[in-house]
C-alpha positions as CSV (number, residue, x, y, z in Angstrom):
1,M,7.1,51.9,3.1
2,R,6.8,49.6,0.1
3,E,9.8,47.4,-0.8
4,K,9.8,49.1,-4.2
5,S,8.1,52.4,-5.0
6,N,5.2,51.8,-7.3
7,N,3.6,54.3,-9.6
8,L,-0.1,54.0,-8.7
9,T,-1.3,57.1,-10.7
10,L,-3.9,55.0,-12.6
11,L,-5.2,53.6,-9.4
12,T,-8.2,55.8,-9.8
13,D,-11.8,55.7,-11.0
14,L,-12.3,56.7,-14.6
15,Y,-14.6,59.6,-13.7
16,E,-11.7,61.3,-11.9
17,L,-9.9,61.6,-15.2
18,T,-13.0,62.5,-17.3
19,M,-13.7,65.3,-14.8
20,M,-10.1,66.5,-15.0
21,Q,-10.5,66.7,-18.8
22,G,-13.7,68.7,-18.3
23,Y,-11.9,71.2,-16.0
24,F,-9.0,71.3,-18.5
25,K,-11.4,72.2,-21.3
26,N,-13.2,74.7,-19.1
27,P,-10.2,76.4,-17.6
28,T,-10.4,77.4,-14.0
29,E,-7.8,78.5,-11.5
30,Q,-9.9,77.6,-8.5
31,I,-8.1,76.4,-5.4
32,V,-10.2,73.9,-3.5
33,V,-10.4,72.2,-0.1
34,F,-11.4,68.6,0.0
35,D,-11.9,66.7,3.2
36,A,-11.6,62.9,3.6
37,F,-13.6,61.7,6.6
38,Y,-16.0,58.9,7.6
39,R,-19.5,59.0,9.0
40,T,-20.0,56.0,11.3
41,N,-17.6,54.1,13.5
42,P,-16.9,50.6,12.2
43,C,-18.2,47.5,14.0
44,G,-20.7,49.5,16.1
45,G,-17.8,50.9,18.0
46,G,-17.1,54.3,19.7
47,Y,-14.0,55.3,17.8
48,A,-11.6,54.4,14.9
49,I,-7.9,54.3,14.4
50,S,-6.2,56.4,11.7
51,C,-4.0,54.4,9.4
52,G,-2.7,54.5,5.9
53,L,-1.1,58.0,5.8
54,Q,2.3,56.6,5.0
55,D,0.9,54.9,1.9
56,V,-0.8,58.1,0.8
57,I,2.6,59.9,1.2
58,E,4.3,57.4,-1.0
59,Y,1.5,57.6,-3.6
60,V,1.6,61.4,-3.9
61,K,5.4,61.4,-4.0
62,N,5.3,59.1,-7.0
63,L,2.3,60.7,-8.7
64,H,3.1,61.1,-12.4
65,F,1.8,59.7,-15.7
66,T,4.3,57.5,-17.5
67,Y,4.6,57.1,-21.3
68,E,2.8,53.8,-20.9
69,D,0.0,55.4,-18.9
70,I,-0.5,58.0,-21.6
71,E,-0.6,55.4,-24.3
72,Y,-3.1,53.4,-22.5
73,L,-5.4,56.4,-21.9
74,R,-5.0,57.3,-25.6
75,S,-6.2,53.9,-26.5
76,L,-9.5,54.5,-24.7
77,K,-10.3,57.1,-27.3
78,I,-12.1,59.4,-24.8
79,F,-9.3,61.8,-24.1
80,E,-8.1,64.6,-26.4
81,E,-4.4,65.1,-27.3
82,D,-4.0,68.4,-25.6
83,F,-5.3,66.9,-22.3
84,L,-3.0,63.9,-22.6
85,E,0.0,66.3,-23.2
86,Y,-1.0,68.1,-19.9
87,L,-1.1,64.8,-18.1
88,A,2.4,63.9,-19.4
89,G,3.7,66.8,-17.4
90,F,1.4,66.5,-14.4
91,H,2.7,66.8,-10.8
92,F,1.1,67.7,-7.5
93,T,1.7,71.3,-6.3
94,G,-0.8,71.6,-3.5
95,E,-1.0,71.1,0.3
96,I,-2.0,68.1,2.3
97,W,-2.8,68.0,6.0
98,G,-3.4,64.7,7.8
99,I,-3.9,63.0,11.1
100,P,-0.8,60.9,12.0
101,E,-1.1,57.2,11.9
102,G,-2.2,55.5,15.1
103,T,-4.4,58.4,16.3
104,V,-7.8,57.8,17.7
105,I,-10.4,59.5,15.4
106,F,-14.2,60.0,15.3
107,P,-16.9,60.4,12.7
108,R,-17.2,63.5,10.5
109,E,-13.8,65.0,11.3
110,P,-11.3,65.2,8.5
111,M,-8.7,62.5,8.5
112,L,-7.0,64.2,5.5
113,K,-7.4,67.6,3.9
114,V,-6.2,68.5,0.4
115,I,-5.8,72.1,-0.7
116,A,-4.9,72.3,-4.3
117,P,-6.0,73.3,-7.8
118,I,-9.2,71.5,-8.5
119,M,-7.8,69.1,-11.1
120,Q,-5.1,67.9,-8.8
121,A,-7.3,67.6,-5.8
122,Q,-9.9,65.6,-7.8
123,L,-7.3,63.1,-9.0
124,L,-6.3,62.1,-5.5
125,E,-9.8,61.1,-4.3
126,T,-10.0,57.4,-5.2
127,A,-6.5,56.3,-4.2
128,V,-6.5,58.3,-1.0
129,L,-9.8,56.7,0.1
130,N,-8.6,53.2,-1.0
131,M,-5.6,53.5,1.3
132,L,-7.1,55.2,4.3
133,N,-10.4,53.2,4.2
134,H,-8.8,49.8,4.3
135,Q,-5.9,50.4,6.7
136,S,-8.0,52.4,9.1
137,L,-10.7,49.7,9.1
138,I,-8.2,46.9,9.9
139,A,-6.5,49.0,12.6
140,T,-9.8,49.7,14.2
141,K,-10.9,46.0,14.2
142,A,-7.5,45.0,15.6
143,A,-7.8,47.6,18.4
144,R,-11.2,46.1,19.4
145,V,-9.7,42.6,19.4
146,C,-6.8,43.6,21.5
147,Y,-9.1,45.5,23.9
148,A,-11.1,42.3,24.3
149,A,-7.9,40.3,25.0
150,D,-7.3,42.6,28.0
151,G,-3.5,42.7,28.0
152,D,-2.9,39.2,26.5
153,G,-0.9,39.0,23.3
154,V,-2.8,39.0,20.1
155,M,-1.1,37.5,17.0
156,E,-2.4,38.5,13.5
157,F,-2.3,35.6,11.1
158,G,-5.0,36.1,8.5
159,L,-2.8,36.3,5.4
160,R,-4.3,33.2,3.8
161,R,-7.8,34.7,4.2
162,A,-7.1,38.3,3.2
163,Q,-8.5,39.7,0.0
164,G,-5.2,39.6,-1.9
165,P,-1.5,40.3,-1.2
166,D,-1.9,44.0,-0.5
167,A,-4.7,43.5,1.9
168,G,-2.6,40.9,3.7
169,I,0.5,43.0,3.8
170,Y,-0.9,46.4,4.8
171,G,-3.6,44.8,6.9
172,A,-0.9,43.1,9.0
173,R,0.9,46.5,9.4
174,A,-2.4,48.1,10.5
175,A,-3.1,45.4,12.9
176,V,0.3,45.7,14.6
177,I,0.0,49.5,14.8
178,A,-3.3,49.0,16.6
179,G,-1.9,46.6,19.2
180,C,-1.2,43.2,17.8
181,V,2.2,41.8,19.1
182,G,3.1,40.5,15.7
183,T,2.0,38.8,12.5
184,S,2.5,35.5,10.8
185,N,3.1,37.4,7.5
186,V,6.8,37.1,6.8
187,L,6.8,39.7,4.0
188,A,5.1,42.2,6.2
189,G,7.6,41.4,8.9
190,K,10.5,42.1,6.5
191,M,8.9,45.3,5.0
192,F,7.9,46.9,8.3
193,D,10.3,45.3,10.8
194,T,7.6,43.8,12.9
195,P,7.8,40.5,14.9
196,V,6.8,37.4,12.9
197,L,5.2,34.7,14.9
198,G,3.8,31.2,14.4
199,T,3.8,27.6,15.5
200,H,3.1,24.6,13.2
201,A,0.2,23.1,11.4
202,H,-1.8,19.9,11.9
203,S,0.0,18.5,8.9
204,W,3.3,18.5,10.8
205,I,1.8,16.2,13.4
206,M,0.1,14.0,10.8
207,S,3.4,13.6,8.8
208,F,5.0,11.7,11.8
209,P,4.3,8.2,13.0
210,S,2.9,9.6,16.2
211,E,2.0,12.9,17.9
212,Y,4.7,12.4,20.5
213,E,7.4,12.1,17.8
214,A,6.1,15.1,16.0
215,F,6.3,17.2,19.2
216,K,9.7,15.8,20.0
217,A,11.1,16.8,16.6
218,Y,9.6,20.3,16.8
219,A,11.0,20.8,20.3
220,K,14.4,19.7,19.2
221,Q,14.3,22.2,16.3
222,Y,12.9,25.1,18.3
223,P,13.6,24.6,22.0
224,H,13.2,28.3,22.9
225,A,10.1,28.9,20.9
226,C,8.2,25.7,21.5
227,T,4.4,26.0,21.2
228,L,2.8,22.7,20.4
229,L,-0.5,22.3,18.6
230,V,-2.4,19.8,20.7
231,D,-5.8,19.3,18.9
232,T,-4.8,17.2,15.9
233,Y,-6.2,14.0,17.5
234,D,-7.6,14.6,21.1
235,V,-6.6,17.6,23.2
236,L,-7.0,16.1,26.7
237,K,-6.3,12.4,26.0
238,S,-3.4,12.8,23.6
239,G,-2.2,16.3,22.8
240,V,-1.7,17.8,26.3
241,P,-0.2,14.5,27.8
242,N,2.3,14.3,24.9
243,A,3.2,18.0,25.3
244,I,3.8,17.5,29.0
245,R,6.0,14.5,28.2
246,V,8.1,16.5,25.8
247,F,8.4,19.5,28.2
248,K,9.7,17.1,31.0
249,E,12.2,15.6,28.7
250,M,13.4,19.1,27.7
251,Q,13.9,19.9,31.4
252,E,15.8,16.7,31.9
253,E,18.1,17.6,29.1
254,G,18.8,20.9,30.8
255,I,16.9,23.1,28.4
256,K,15.4,26.1,30.1
257,L,11.8,26.5,29.2
258,T,11.1,30.1,28.3
259,K,8.7,30.6,25.4
260,Y,6.8,27.4,25.5
261,G,3.3,26.2,25.7
262,I,0.4,24.7,23.7
263,R,-2.1,25.9,21.1
264,I,-5.7,24.8,20.8
265,D,-7.4,25.4,17.4
266,S,-10.8,23.7,17.8
267,G,-13.4,22.5,20.2
268,D,-14.8,24.2,23.3
269,L,-11.9,26.6,24.0
270,A,-13.1,27.6,27.5
271,Y,-13.5,24.0,28.7
272,L,-10.4,22.6,27.0
273,S,-8.2,25.5,28.2
274,K,-9.2,25.1,31.8
275,K,-8.7,21.3,31.8
276,A,-5.4,21.7,29.9
277,Y,-4.2,24.3,32.4
278,K,-4.9,22.0,35.3
279,M,-3.0,19.2,33.7
280,L,0.0,21.5,32.9
281,A,0.0,23.1,36.4
282,D,-0.2,19.7,38.1
283,A,2.9,18.6,36.1
284,G,4.8,21.7,37.1
285,F,4.2,23.7,33.9
286,G,1.7,26.3,35.2
287,D,3.6,29.1,33.4
288,A,3.1,27.5,30.0
289,I,1.5,29.7,27.4
290,I,-2.0,28.5,26.4
291,S,-2.7,29.9,23.0
292,A,-6.1,29.7,21.2
293,S,-7.2,30.2,17.6
294,S,-10.3,29.0,15.7
295,D,-12.3,31.9,14.1
296,L,-11.9,34.3,17.0
297,D,-13.1,37.8,17.1
298,E,-13.5,40.4,19.9
299,Y,-16.9,39.1,20.9
300,L,-15.7,35.5,21.3
301,I,-12.6,36.5,23.1
302,N,-14.6,38.6,25.5
303,S,-17.0,35.7,26.1
304,L,-14.2,33.3,26.7
305,K,-12.6,35.7,29.2
306,Q,-15.9,35.9,31.0
307,Q,-16.1,32.1,31.1
308,G,-12.8,32.0,32.9
309,A,-10.9,30.4,30.0
310,K,-7.2,29.8,30.8
311,I,-6.0,31.4,27.6
312,N,-3.3,34.0,27.6
313,S,-2.4,34.3,23.9
314,W,-4.7,34.7,21.0
315,G,-4.3,34.0,17.3
316,V,-6.8,35.9,15.2
317,G,-7.0,35.5,11.5
318,T,-10.1,35.8,9.2
319,N,-12.3,38.0,11.3
320,L,-9.5,40.5,11.9
321,I,-7.8,40.8,8.5
322,T,-11.2,41.0,6.7
323,S,-13.1,42.8,9.5
324,K,-15.7,40.2,8.6
325,D,-18.6,41.7,10.4
326,N,-18.0,45.2,9.0
327,P,-16.0,44.9,5.8
328,A,-16.0,48.5,4.7
329,F,-14.9,51.7,6.5
330,G,-17.1,54.1,4.5
331,G,-14.7,57.0,4.2
332,V,-15.7,59.8,1.7
333,Y,-14.0,62.7,0.1
334,K,-16.0,65.9,-0.2
335,L,-15.5,69.4,-1.5
336,A,-15.6,71.9,1.5
337,A,-14.4,75.2,0.1
338,I,-13.4,77.1,-3.1
339,K,-11.1,80.1,-3.6
340,N,-11.4,81.8,-7.0
341,P,-8.5,83.8,-8.6
342,G,-8.0,87.1,-6.8
343,E,-9.9,86.1,-3.7
344,K,-8.1,86.2,-0.4
345,D,-10.4,83.8,1.5
346,F,-12.1,80.5,0.8
347,T,-15.8,80.4,0.1
348,P,-17.4,77.6,2.2
349,K,-19.3,74.9,0.2
350,I,-21.8,72.4,1.6
351,K,-23.4,69.2,0.3
352,L,-27.0,68.7,1.2
353,S,-28.8,65.4,1.7
354,E,-32.1,64.1,3.0
355,N,-29.9,62.0,5.4
356,T,-28.7,64.4,8.1
357,E,-25.5,62.5,8.6
358,K,-24.6,63.1,4.9
359,V,-24.7,66.9,5.2
360,T,-21.1,68.0,5.0
361,N,-19.2,70.5,7.2
362,P,-18.1,73.5,5.0
363,G,-15.0,75.6,5.1
364,N,-11.2,75.3,5.6
365,K,-11.1,73.5,8.9
366,K,-8.9,72.2,11.7
367,I,-9.6,69.8,14.6
368,L,-8.9,70.6,18.2
369,R,-8.9,67.7,20.7
370,I,-10.1,68.6,24.1
371,Y,-8.5,66.6,27.0
372,D,-9.5,66.5,30.6
373,K,-6.5,68.1,32.4
374,E,-6.8,65.8,35.4
375,T,-7.3,62.4,33.8
376,G,-5.8,63.0,30.3
377,K,-8.9,61.5,28.8
378,I,-10.6,62.9,25.7
379,R,-13.6,65.2,26.5
380,A,-14.6,66.0,22.9
381,D,-13.3,67.1,19.5
382,L,-14.0,70.5,18.2
383,I,-14.0,71.2,14.5
384,C,-13.4,74.9,13.8
385,L,-12.1,77.2,11.1
386,V,-8.3,77.3,10.6
387,E,-8.0,80.9,11.8
388,E,-9.9,80.3,15.1
389,T,-8.0,80.3,18.4
390,F,-9.1,79.4,21.9
391,D,-7.7,80.1,25.4
392,E,-7.4,77.0,27.6
393,N,-7.9,79.3,30.6
394,E,-11.4,80.4,29.5
395,D,-14.7,78.5,29.8
396,L,-15.6,76.6,26.7
397,V,-19.2,75.7,25.8
398,I,-19.6,72.9,23.3
399,F,-22.8,71.6,21.8
400,D,-24.0,68.8,19.5
401,P,-24.2,70.3,16.0
402,I,-27.4,68.3,15.2
403,E,-29.1,68.1,18.6
404,T,-28.1,71.7,19.5
405,W,-29.8,71.7,22.9
406,K,-27.2,69.3,24.2
407,K,-24.6,71.6,25.6
408,T,-21.6,71.1,27.9
409,L,-19.6,73.7,29.8
410,I,-15.9,72.9,30.2
411,E,-14.5,75.2,32.8
412,G,-11.3,77.2,32.0
413,G,-8.2,75.7,33.4
414,T,-9.6,72.1,33.5
415,Y,-8.8,71.2,29.9
416,T,-6.0,71.2,27.3
417,L,-6.2,71.5,23.6
418,R,-4.3,69.7,20.8
419,E,-4.5,70.3,17.1
420,L,-4.8,66.9,15.4
421,M,-3.8,67.5,11.8
422,V,-0.2,68.1,10.7
423,Q,1.0,69.5,7.4
424,V,2.2,66.7,5.2
425,F,2.7,68.4,1.8
426,K,3.5,72.1,1.1
427,D,3.8,73.4,-2.5
428,G,3.8,69.7,-3.7
429,T,6.8,68.8,-1.5
430,C,6.5,66.4,1.5
431,V,7.3,68.3,4.7
432,Y,6.2,65.6,7.1
433,H,8.8,63.1,8.2
434,D,7.5,60.6,10.6
435,D,10.6,58.5,11.2
436,A,8.9,56.2,13.8
437,T,9.0,52.5,13.1
438,T,5.9,50.5,12.9
439,M,6.5,49.3,16.4
440,E,7.0,52.8,17.6
441,I,3.7,53.9,16.0
442,R,2.2,50.9,17.8
443,Q,3.3,52.4,21.1
444,R,1.9,55.8,20.1
445,C,-1.4,54.1,19.2
446,L,-1.6,52.3,22.5
447,K,-1.1,55.7,24.3
448,E,-3.8,57.2,22.1
449,Q,-6.2,54.4,23.0
450,A,-5.5,55.0,26.7
451,T,-7.0,58.5,26.3
452,L,-10.4,57.0,25.6
453,W,-12.9,56.4,28.4
454,D,-13.8,52.8,29.1
455,E,-17.4,53.7,28.2
456,T,-16.2,54.6,24.7
457,R,-14.1,51.5,24.3
458,R,-16.7,48.9,25.3
459,L,-17.6,46.5,22.6
460,T,-21.4,46.8,22.7
461,N,-23.4,50.1,22.8
462,P,-20.4,52.3,23.5
463,H,-20.6,56.0,24.4
464,Q,-20.2,58.1,21.3
465,M,-17.6,60.8,21.8
466,Y,-18.7,64.4,21.1
467,V,-17.5,65.9,17.8
468,D,-18.8,69.5,17.9
469,L,-18.5,72.5,15.7
470,S,-17.3,75.9,16.8
471,D,-19.9,78.7,17.0
472,K,-18.4,80.4,14.0
473,L,-18.4,77.2,11.9
474,F,-21.9,76.3,13.0
475,K,-23.2,79.7,11.9
476,I,-21.6,79.3,8.5
477,K,-23.2,75.9,8.1
478,S,-26.6,77.1,9.3
479,D,-26.5,80.1,7.0
480,L,-25.7,77.8,4.0
481,L,-28.4,75.4,4.9
482,E,-30.9,78.3,5.2
483,E,-29.7,79.8,1.9
484,M,-30.0,76.4,0.1
485,G,-33.4,75.7,1.7
486,S,-34.8,79.1,0.7
487,A,-33.6,78.6,-2.9
488,S,-35.3,75.3,-3.0
489,I,-38.6,76.9,-1.8
490,R,-38.3,79.5,-4.5
491,R,-37.8,76.9,-7.2
492,D,-40.8,74.8,-6.0
493,S,-43.1,77.9,-5.9
């Protein structure tokens, strides 16, 4: 949660408000379903991590137009007084369903579903996407980096390179949720009760008459968290020898060496780490941590691992906190169904596009995750209508909704089903209370990632997990496509 609740009601695109005024002037009592989802996995990966739901909850809880908000909107001279009076009493009365933070997710399945009067649902679009897109992106990038580290600790310390304070704070939280052991960001540590980590800068070394004196002073100050930066002058000729000298003196003084080691921030990290490890081991410090930084990402970490680098702790900044190679998540918010006054059921709606991946899935939907009963691994996700039920003891045939000839039979009794979305708001009131701490959500996320097959987690050319439609939903979509296509032919003729 934020240290102080903020009213972010005006964190929206102008057209959300102009559309609201349009609906207000053309009264409708339609209840609509909007889905927030993404189309393509970030970074060329095989999955993403859901993050940002807690921020969405706080945003909706505090959703109201203040006197100052109304005065500002009035000053724009594009809103009429009766609409501004409506906004002054605005509050959210609908439903929200979402996938809990730390959950593994795949393209085209709703991360969040809003069921509400159309004006209310429209207003939520921009802020919801802002929060889910950014935090899910950074969580996904962090999961990839941690996977490359293969069990080594990964520290997030990209605050100084983040695109502003919020990106640094909430990016740090997302990174920890996805697997990082801590962050250098002290405010994030305070707000989310996560470990804060760090060593010292080159300036610390340079401010002393010698490297040895700088190391000695730091070790005296922090004897039980003594990681020394050894590349200010020369790693192998100066930095590591001086670190060893200080470690020996600490032993002679009776200080038990627990959390101690070196950090290398430049140069050939594979070569330097192997040489440094030999020097440390020969001096009796083979258990020392060897930490590395210097513009790391998952690909470089993976390469260094393959080269046999003697690094067991990684500090990752810029490339993680900005997801530098893929800086946008690409989530969208699309209308999926409408229910008019007096109607019992929702009428499915579909958006067409010449790009197949941009054609939306209609209807009021839920997501069922299919697990292999023996291994606990994910077999596929099935998007279906909310009223549909399935028996785990019966055979289940799933198929690719685009390449429909690709079919898989999952035998009854060999799989389990889990519904992914939980209800977050009901009648405008928050009914979802995830009391888990950030570190507890981290553990949940690690368990989630363990349900992925290695083929889906690999960094390059991963297997894409199946996200299929139920027969009933597929027929509705096909019928709508056929109906829209026929209408287009009639217009052209």
